[in-house]
C-alpha positions as CSV (number, residue, x, y, z in Angstrom):
1,X,-55.1,37.8,-11.6
2,X,-51.1,37.1,-12.1
3,X,-50.7,40.7,-10.9
4,X,-53.2,39.6,-7.8
5,X,-50.9,36.5,-7.4
6,X,-48.3,38.5,-7.4
7,X,-48.8,40.6,-4.7
8,X,-50.0,37.3,-2.7
9,X,-46.4,36.1,-2.7
10,X,-44.0,38.8,-1.8
11,X,-45.7,39.0,1.3
12,X,-45.8,34.9,1.9
13,X,-42.0,34.7,0.6
14,X,-41.1,37.5,3.2
15,X,-42.4,35.4,6.3
16,X,-40.6,32.3,5.2
17,X,-37.8,34.1,5.0
18,X,-38.1,35.8,8.2
19,X,-39.3,32.6,10.0
20,X,-35.7,30.9,8.3
21,X,-34.0,33.9,9.9
22,X,-35.2,33.3,13.6
23,X,-34.9,29.3,13.8
24,X,-32.6,28.2,16.6
25,X,-29.1,28.3,15.9
26,X,-27.3,24.9,15.7
27,X,-25.9,23.7,18.9
28,X,-22.2,23.0,17.7
29,X,-20.5,25.6,16.3
30,X,-17.5,24.3,14.1
31,X,-14.4,25.7,14.5
32,X,-14.7,26.5,18.3
33,X,-13.6,22.7,19.8
34,X,-11.1,23.0,22.9
35,X,-9.2,19.5,24.1
36,X,-6.7,19.0,26.5
37,X,-4.9,15.7,26.8
38,X,-2.0,15.0,29.0
39,X,0.2,12.4,27.4
40,X,2.4,9.5,29.3
41,X,5.0,7.1,28.1
42,X,5.5,4.1,29.9
43,X,9.5,3.7,29.9
44,X,10.1,0.4,32.0
45,X,10.4,-3.0,30.1
46,X,8.1,-4.6,32.7
47,X,4.5,-4.4,31.6
48,X,3.8,-4.8,35.4
49,X,6.0,-2.0,36.8
50,X,5.3,1.0,34.8
51,X,7.0,3.8,34.7
52,X,5.3,6.8,33.5
53,X,7.5,10.2,32.5
54,X,5.3,12.8,30.4
55,X,5.4,12.7,26.5
56,X,7.5,15.8,25.6
57,X,7.3,17.5,21.7
58,X,5.8,14.4,21.2
59,X,3.8,14.1,17.5
60,X,0.2,13.8,17.5
61,X,-2.2,12.7,15.0
62,X,-5.7,13.3,14.8
63,X,-8.4,12.3,12.3
64,X,-11.9,13.1,11.9
65,X,-14.4,13.3,8.9
66,X,-12.4,16.5,8.2
67,X,-9.3,14.9,7.6
68,X,-6.0,14.8,8.9
69,X,-4.2,17.1,11.7
70,X,-0.8,16.6,12.8
71,X,0.2,18.7,16.0
72,X,2.9,18.1,18.9
73,X,2.6,17.9,22.9
74,X,4.4,20.7,24.7
75,X,7.7,20.3,27.3
76,X,5.1,19.6,29.9
77,X,3.2,16.6,27.5
78,X,0.1,18.1,27.0
79,X,-1.8,18.3,24.0
80,X,-3.9,21.8,23.7
81,X,-5.7,22.2,20.8
82,X,-8.6,24.7,20.5
83,X,-10.6,25.9,17.0
84,X,-11.3,22.7,16.0
85,X,-14.4,21.7,14.2
86,X,-16.5,19.6,15.8
87,X,-16.0,16.1,14.8
88,X,-15.4,12.3,16.7
89,X,-11.9,12.2,16.7
90,X,-9.1,9.1,16.4
91,X,-5.5,10.4,18.0
92,X,-2.5,9.0,18.4
93,X,0.6,10.4,20.3
94,X,4.0,8.7,19.9
95,X,7.4,9.5,20.5
96,X,10.9,7.5,20.2
97,X,11.5,5.8,23.4
98,X,14.4,8.0,25.8
99,X,16.4,5.6,26.6
100,X,16.1,2.9,23.5
101,X,15.8,4.3,20.1
102,X,15.0,0.8,19.1
103,X,11.3,1.0,20.9
104,X,8.7,3.8,20.0
105,X,5.7,5.1,22.8
106,X,2.5,4.8,21.3
107,X,-0.8,5.8,22.7
108,X,-4.2,5.8,21.1
109,X,-7.4,7.3,22.3
110,X,-10.6,6.8,20.0
111,X,-14.0,8.1,19.4
112,X,-12.9,11.5,21.0
113,X,-16.1,13.7,20.7
114,X,-15.1,17.2,20.1
115,X,-17.5,19.7,20.5
116,X,-18.9,23.5,21.6
117,X,-20.2,22.8,24.7
118,X,-17.5,21.8,27.0
119,X,-13.5,21.0,26.7
120,X,-12.5,17.6,26.2
121,X,-10.0,16.9,28.8
122,X,-8.3,13.0,29.1
123,X,-5.0,11.6,29.6
124,X,-3.4,9.4,27.6
125,X,-1.2,6.4,28.3
126,X,1.4,4.9,25.6
127,X,3.6,1.3,26.1
128,X,6.6,0.8,24.1
129,X,6.6,-1.4,21.0
130,X,9.5,-2.2,19.1
131,X,10.8,0.1,16.3
132,X,12.6,-2.3,13.6
133,X,12.8,0.7,11.4
134,X,11.1,-0.6,8.5
135,X,7.5,-0.8,7.9
136,X,4.6,-2.2,4.8
137,X,3.7,2.0,4.0
138,X,1.5,0.6,0.9
139,X,-0.7,-1.9,-0.5
140,X,-2.4,-1.5,-3.9
141,X,-4.9,-4.9,-4.8
142,X,-7.7,-3.3,-5.8
143,X,-7.0,-3.1,-9.6
144,X,-7.0,0.0,-11.9
145,X,-10.1,1.0,-13.3
146,X,-11.5,-0.8,-15.5
147,X,-14.6,-3.1,-16.8
148,X,-12.4,-6.1,-17.5
149,X,-11.1,-7.2,-14.3
150,X,-7.9,-6.5,-14.4
151,X,-6.1,-6.6,-10.8
152,X,-2.4,-7.9,-11.8
153,X,-0.7,-4.9,-11.0
154,X,-1.0,-5.0,-7.2
155,X,2.4,-4.2,-5.4
156,X,3.3,-4.1,-2.1
157,X,5.6,-1.3,-0.5
158,X,8.3,-1.0,1.8
159,X,10.0,2.2,3.9
160,X,13.0,2.2,6.0
161,X,11.3,5.1,8.4
162,X,14.9,4.5,10.5
163,X,18.0,6.9,10.0
164,X,20.2,3.6,9.4
165,X,20.4,1.0,6.5
166,X,18.2,-1.8,6.7
167,X,18.9,-5.1,4.8
168,X,16.7,-6.8,3.7
169,X,18.2,-10.4,2.9
170,X,15.8,-13.8,4.1
171,X,12.9,-11.6,5.1
172,X,10.0,-13.0,4.0
173,X,6.1,-11.3,2.5
174,X,3.2,-13.6,2.9
175,X,0.0,-13.5,2.5
176,X,-2.0,-14.6,5.3
177,X,-5.3,-15.9,4.2
178,X,-5.9,-19.4,5.7
179,X,-6.8,-21.0,9.1
180,X,-10.2,-19.8,8.4
181,X,-13.3,-20.5,10.5
182,X,-15.4,-23.4,11.3
183,X,-12.1,-25.4,10.9
184,X,-9.7,-22.9,10.9
185,X,-9.2,-21.6,15.0
186,X,-9.7,-17.8,15.3
187,X,-9.1,-16.5,11.7
188,X,-6.3,-15.7,9.0
189,X,-3.4,-14.4,11.3
190,X,-4.5,-15.6,14.3
191,X,-2.6,-17.4,17.4
192,X,-4.0,-20.7,16.7
193,X,-3.9,-23.3,19.8
194,X,-1.7,-19.8,21.9
195,X,1.9,-21.2,21.3
196,X,3.1,-17.8,20.5
197,X,3.3,-17.5,16.5
198,X,0.5,-16.8,13.6
199,X,-1.3,-19.0,11.8
200,X,-2.9,-19.1,8.1
201,X,0.1,-18.7,5.7
202,X,-1.0,-19.6,2.1
203,X,1.6,-17.8,0.0
204,X,5.6,-16.7,1.5
205,X,8.1,-14.8,-0.9
206,X,11.3,-14.7,0.2
207,X,14.6,-12.2,-0.6
208,X,17.7,-13.4,-1.8
209,X,20.0,-14.7,1.2
210,X,19.9,-15.2,5.1
211,X,18.8,-12.8,7.8
212,X,22.2,-11.1,9.0
213,X,23.4,-10.9,5.3
214,X,24.1,-7.3,4.1
215,X,23.4,-7.8,0.2
216,X,20.1,-6.5,-0.2
217,X,20.0,-2.8,1.8
218,X,17.3,-0.5,1.7
219,X,18.7,2.9,2.9
220,X,16.8,5.4,5.2
221,X,13.9,7.1,3.4
222,X,14.0,4.9,0.9
223,X,11.0,3.3,-0.4
224,X,10.4,-0.3,-1.6
225,X,8.1,-1.8,-4.4
226,X,7.5,-5.7,-5.1
227,X,5.2,-5.9,-7.5
228,X,2.9,-8.8,-8.4
229,X,4.3,-8.8,-12.2
230,X,7.4,-6.5,-12.7
231,X,5.5,-4.7,-16.2
232,X,4.2,-1.9,-18.3
233,X,0.4,-2.5,-17.4
234,X,-0.6,0.4,-19.3
235,X,-0.1,-1.5,-22.0
236,X,-2.8,-4.0,-21.2
237,X,-5.3,-1.4,-19.5
238,X,-4.3,2.6,-20.0
239,X,-5.6,3.2,-16.5
240,X,-3.1,1.3,-14.6
241,X,0.5,2.4,-13.9
242,X,4.2,1.0,-14.7
243,X,6.1,-1.5,-12.6
244,X,8.6,-2.5,-15.3
245,X,11.4,-0.4,-13.6
246,X,10.3,-1.2,-9.8
247,X,12.5,-2.5,-6.8
248,X,11.6,-6.2,-6.9
249,X,9.2,-8.9,-8.4
250,X,7.4,-11.5,-6.9
251,X,8.0,-14.4,-8.9
252,X,7.2,-17.8,-8.3
253,X,9.7,-20.2,-9.9
254,X,7.5,-23.0,-9.2
255,X,5.0,-21.7,-11.9
256,X,5.0,-22.4,-15.5
257,X,3.1,-19.2,-16.7
258,X,4.3,-16.9,-14.3
259,X,6.4,-13.6,-15.9
260,X,9.9,-12.8,-14.7
261,X,11.3,-9.8,-15.7
262,X,15.1,-10.4,-16.0
263,X,15.8,-7.0,-15.2
264,X,14.1,-6.7,-12.1
265,X,15.8,-9.0,-9.3
266,X,13.2,-11.5,-7.5
267,X,12.0,-12.9,-4.0
268,X,11.1,-16.8,-4.5
269,X,8.4,-18.7,-3.5
270,X,9.2,-20.9,-0.7
271,X,6.1,-23.4,-0.9
272,X,7.1,-25.5,-3.8
273,X,3.0,-27.2,-3.1
274,X,1.8,-23.2,-4.5
275,X,2.3,-23.6,-8.1
276,X,0.1,-20.4,-9.0
277,X,1.1,-16.8,-8.9
278,X,1.1,-14.5,-6.1
279,X,-1.9,-11.9,-5.8
280,X,-3.7,-10.2,-2.8
281,X,-7.6,-10.8,-2.6
282,X,-8.7,-7.4,-3.9
283,X,-10.5,-5.6,-0.7
284,X,-10.0,-8.1,2.3
285,X,-6.6,-9.6,2.9
286,X,-3.6,-10.2,5.5
287,X,0.0,-9.3,4.6
288,X,2.5,-9.7,6.5
289,X,6.5,-8.9,6.7
290,X,8.9,-11.1,8.9
291,X,12.8,-11.4,9.4
292,X,12.8,-15.0,8.0
293,X,14.6,-16.5,10.9
294,X,11.2,-18.9,11.3
295,X,10.4,-20.2,7.8
296,X,8.6,-23.3,9.3
297,X,5.1,-21.5,7.6
298,X,3.4,-25.2,8.4
299,X,3.1,-24.5,12.2
300,X,3.1,-20.9,12.0
301,X,5.6,-17.7,11.9
302,X,7.0,-17.0,15.2
303,X,5.2,-13.6,17.1
304,X,8.7,-12.5,17.9
305,X,9.7,-12.7,14.1
306,X,7.0,-10.3,12.5
307,X,8.5,-7.0,11.4
308,X,5.2,-6.0,10.8
309,X,2.0,-6.5,9.7
310,X,-1.4,-5.5,8.0
311,X,-5.2,-6.9,7.7
312,X,-7.5,-4.9,5.3
313,X,-11.2,-5.1,4.3
314,X,-14.0,-2.9,3.0
315,X,-15.4,-2.3,6.0
316,X,-14.9,-1.1,9.3
317,X,-17.4,-3.9,10.6
318,X,-15.6,-6.4,9.7
319,X,-13.8,-8.9,12.5
320,X,-10.0,-8.5,12.9
321,X,-8.5,-11.4,12.9
322,X,-4.8,-11.0,13.1
323,X,-3.2,-11.2,16.6
324,X,-3.6,-8.3,18.4
325,X,0.2,-8.4,19.0
326,X,0.8,-7.8,15.8
327,X,-2.1,-5.2,14.5
328,X,-4.8,-4.2,17.2
329,X,-7.1,-2.8,14.1
330,X,-7.9,-2.9,10.7
331,X,-6.7,-0.7,7.3
332,X,-9.8,-0.2,5.2
333,X,-9.0,-1.2,1.6
334,X,-11.0,1.1,-1.6
335,X,-13.5,-0.3,-3.5
336,X,-12.2,-3.3,-6.1
337,X,-11.2,-1.5,-9.9
338,X,-11.0,1.4,-8.6
339,X,-7.8,2.6,-9.2
340,X,-7.2,3.7,-5.1
341,X,-5.2,2.9,-3.1
342,X,-4.3,2.3,0.9
343,X,-1.4,3.6,2.5
344,X,0.6,4.8,5.7
345,X,-0.9,8.2,6.6
346,X,2.4,9.3,7.3
347,X,5.5,7.2,6.0
348,X,6.7,4.5,8.4
349,X,3.9,5.7,11.2
350,X,3.3,2.3,12.6
351,X,1.6,2.4,15.7
352,X,0.5,-1.3,15.1
353,X,-3.1,0.2,14.9
354,X,-3.8,0.2,10.9
355,X,-7.4,2.3,11.4
356,X,-5.4,5.0,13.0
357,X,-2.3,4.2,10.5
358,X,-3.9,4.0,7.3
359,X,-6.0,5.4,4.8
360,X,-8.1,5.2,1.6
361,X,-6.2,7.4,-1.6
362,X,-6.9,8.1,-5.0
363,X,-4.5,6.7,-6.7
364,X,-1.0,4.3,-6.5
365,X,2.2,5.8,-5.4
366,X,5.0,3.5,-6.1
367,X,8.3,4.6,-4.3
368,X,6.9,7.6,-3.1
369,X,4.9,9.0,-0.4
């Protein structure tokens, strides 16, 4: 009986394999997609009178389910790529303004469908944005891997992506989590009242000194870590990180319990009504770096004073509330208590679109990329 079954099974198996081999091939084949994009940059300073030039040798950043790809346009401003995996791509092309070094030309295209049926052809028009040289480069908010709800190892990292020394004197790092609907107008970071500022500031900590002074330098290519608590957090949770030798520490002088590491300089709280430690939401918040020229937080901080702002959220479907003149996208945050962090895809890669600029990384990287 077993012999008869085995004789019957072999032909059936052969037919199954044969049928599988005769299936229609997939419509899209990875590695054969092509695209061609003409990139133009608006070099004028008057929005109503654009003056476009080809973006020659500009950096192009392509992100998809396969990761990040860095390429460059040619001498005619053309990005021409072949052998791309079939996928949906977000594309950002950027270059320094040819006349004004304090501005960069940035253009983004989202949802580019690359497949083998056709060559994707499009044009990209970049606009000029202020190139301050400083950016928020990493936000570690969710806490280490643990089951005791430990998240006190949070930090915000800054980066000088310019070729000159910058000074942090008098600058502000703020958490903007107020101004919530329905009582608020637009949500955290929105311009409530349309009066040219962003609103909802709940925690505001200040670097020593005043804007224009030169006592707090950050060198070209340097990272600076500002820790919620400048201690070795591994002493509390082994999976955490050592921040005892970070560059700066958020210290609330109005709190009776906030720890102060005497070996780490402080950012001090400028809101006397806030008497708790500086901490940010584990999965959803708005963080803003501003010049410190405007410190009247009660009626909002002028948008012209904002150097960088980031809104992060645990889902891409969350509504962006931060004003579009500061940030046009959302950074995706990792799960809480995962030990993961969120960071710019490239140091100083600030196009004011966090959806393209930021990524989740497996572990915190304080002081490095």
